[in-house]
Steps between C-alpha positions, in 0.01 A plus 500: 500500500784453736753233555822443718514588863213379717201565263362327205210636300442378131206452249527215268304410182479123450378327179289193611499180297150577382626825341337726772715750691519546868643804683657423830621752766777360725626676808704395794769616756764340691468464883762380760401339837688546820746230421582670160324256282370650194172421318286648228139606566275590219201427274414458138177651370322442173429863368367380161165651540652842609718496197202434275313789656782736465540414134127555438518839675793597274313396183200697614697808567676472153159462340361804677799699410458414132130619525599843642746563206 
């Protein structure tokens, strides 16, 4: 995660009105045109499915580690 300067890269966890959770990845950077005007260019991606898959892998690994003990 970074902030300040010309870069922006964050992940957010949102609690939705229906009680579900969404994970968003926001990233952007500042650009200047030849006249010196500044704007922010970026994107917001829903990474909820990736987060769910990562958690499932962590649980699986923890379960397998317990079996080895």
